[in-house]
C-alpha positions as CSV (number, residue, x, y, z in Angstrom):
1,M,60.9,17.4,-46.8
2,V,57.8,18.5,-44.8
3,S,54.6,16.8,-45.8
4,R,51.4,18.8,-46.3
5,W,48.8,18.4,-43.6
6,E,45.7,16.6,-44.8
7,A,42.4,16.3,-42.9
8,D,41.5,12.8,-41.8
9,C,37.9,12.2,-42.9
10,A,37.7,9.1,-40.7
11,A,37.9,11.2,-37.5
12,T,34.7,11.6,-35.6
13,F,33.3,14.4,-33.4
14,A,34.7,13.7,-29.9
15,R,33.7,16.8,-27.7
16,R,32.6,20.3,-28.0
17,L,35.2,22.9,-27.1
18,G,33.6,25.6,-25.0
19,R,29.8,26.1,-24.9
20,S,27.1,25.9,-27.6
21,A,26.0,29.0,-29.4
22,A,22.6,28.7,-27.7
23,E,24.2,28.7,-24.3
24,L,26.2,31.8,-25.2
25,G,23.2,33.7,-26.7
26,E,24.7,33.6,-30.2
27,S,22.2,31.3,-31.9
28,G,19.5,33.8,-32.7
29,G,17.0,31.0,-31.9
30,T,18.1,28.9,-34.8
31,T,19.7,25.4,-35.0
32,T,22.3,26.4,-37.6
33,C,24.9,27.9,-35.3
34,P,28.7,28.4,-35.1
35,D,30.5,25.7,-33.1
36,I,33.9,24.3,-32.2
37,W,34.6,20.6,-31.9
38,E,37.6,18.4,-31.1
39,L,37.8,15.4,-33.4
40,S,38.8,11.9,-32.3
41,N,42.3,12.4,-33.7
42,G,42.8,15.7,-31.9
43,D,42.2,18.0,-34.9
44,V,39.5,20.7,-34.5
45,A,36.4,21.3,-36.6
46,V,35.0,24.8,-36.8
47,I,31.5,25.8,-38.0
48,G,31.2,29.5,-38.7
49,R,30.2,32.1,-41.3
50,D,32.1,31.6,-44.6
51,L,33.6,35.0,-45.3
52,T,36.3,33.7,-47.6
53,A,35.2,36.0,-50.5
54,H,34.8,39.0,-48.3
55,Y,38.3,38.8,-46.8
56,A,40.1,37.5,-49.9
57,G,41.6,41.0,-50.8
58,Q,42.4,41.9,-47.2
59,L,44.6,39.0,-46.1
60,P,47.8,39.9,-44.3
61,P,51.1,39.3,-46.2
62,G,52.0,35.6,-46.4
63,V,48.4,34.4,-45.6
64,T,46.5,32.5,-48.3
65,V,43.3,30.5,-48.4
66,G,43.6,27.5,-50.6
67,D,41.0,26.4,-53.1
68,D,40.0,23.6,-50.8
69,E,39.9,25.9,-47.7
70,R,37.4,28.5,-46.3
71,L,38.0,31.4,-44.0
72,V,35.3,31.2,-41.3
73,V,34.4,33.7,-38.6
74,L,33.1,32.8,-35.1
75,P,31.8,35.1,-32.4
76,R,34.5,36.2,-29.9
77,S,32.4,34.8,-27.0
78,M,32.8,31.2,-28.5
79,I,36.6,31.4,-28.6
80,I,36.7,32.8,-25.0
81,A,34.4,30.0,-23.8
82,A,36.6,27.4,-25.6
83,K,39.9,28.6,-24.2
84,P,39.8,26.4,-21.1
85,D,39.2,23.3,-23.2
86,I,42.2,24.0,-25.5
87,P,45.5,22.6,-24.3
88,D,48.5,24.9,-24.0
89,A,50.7,22.5,-25.9
């Protein structure tokens, strides 16, 4: 039996993956910006626009967003900037 993954709330922010939104010109001059962080346990925390409701009826077959989950969107430039910091395996 496979156990369900659960987030570890004891994990802390360890390092930013990629560059900040301000460095990428994606902040619009505000301090509330998208971001990607590796946590102390290796999991990844993502801060982005909550578009769960918008995409709810457009999800591909087999994709669901649980009641305790949110679909967030990040600027493409952030993912590209984070790629070198994300291990291949």
